[in-house]
C-alpha positions, 0 to 999 in steps of 0.5 A: 914280901916287902915288895909285894906289900908295897905293890898291894898298898899302891894298888889299894891307893889307886882304887881309893884315889880321891879327887879334890877341888885342886885337881879340877882347877888351875891357878892362873894368877901368874899368867897374863890373862890377856894371853888366855883370851886373845886368841878367842876374842873372835868368839868371846869378845874383849870384855870378859875376864877369866874367873876360873880355869878347869884342869882340862883347859876350859875357861869360865869368864865374867863380863862387866855386868857380872854374867858368867860364861863357859868357854868349852875349848875342846868343842869351841863352844861359848855359853852363858852359864849364870846371871851373876857370880853368886849363881855361878858359885851356887852351880859349883855346889851341884855335883852333876854340874861340876861333873859336866864342866870338870869331867871328874871321872876323866881327871881321876883316870888322868891322875891314875895314869901318872899325869900330874899337873904343874904350875905351868901345865894343864891336861891338854888335848892331843886332838881336839874333840871338835876334830874327832879327839876323844874324852879319854886319857889317851887323848890328853897330855900335859900342855903349857897353859898359854900354848893351850889357849893360843893354839886351840883358839887359832884352830877353832877360828880357822874351822868355825865356818866349815861344815860338819864332817869336813876333813881337816889337815893341820900343818905347822908353819915356821 
């Protein structure tokens, strides 16, 4: 009977799981910020500094003028999202915008599956969406933060000029 009660309590907790801001973002103060952006300099330039990282490995950056940008790592898209930090912070209060940027439902499913973030890891793609990977829990694993940005930046740089639909084979070199 006790085991049955624990199981019921466990399943009840899963159904009412709440997502917090800490589930949606990654603290990256302990990481060299240049390591996060150097493999992406071909797309984002060298004048932008990270200001926020999502738990699925997207990066928000600001330039010297205060403009804010979103680096969507899965798609390899870089776009301006705000004219200044205050406007960016205001957008972070809009639940629809936050859901678009941080994929709250996906994060909830990843947590339910037992994947827990650590200081050095984020939810990384097994297969980048630009290469046909899905925004489904099965396509994510815990990935070292620096490796995530380095490899995804290198991949996107190599495929950026390929026509849509081009078949790509990834190989590793040693």
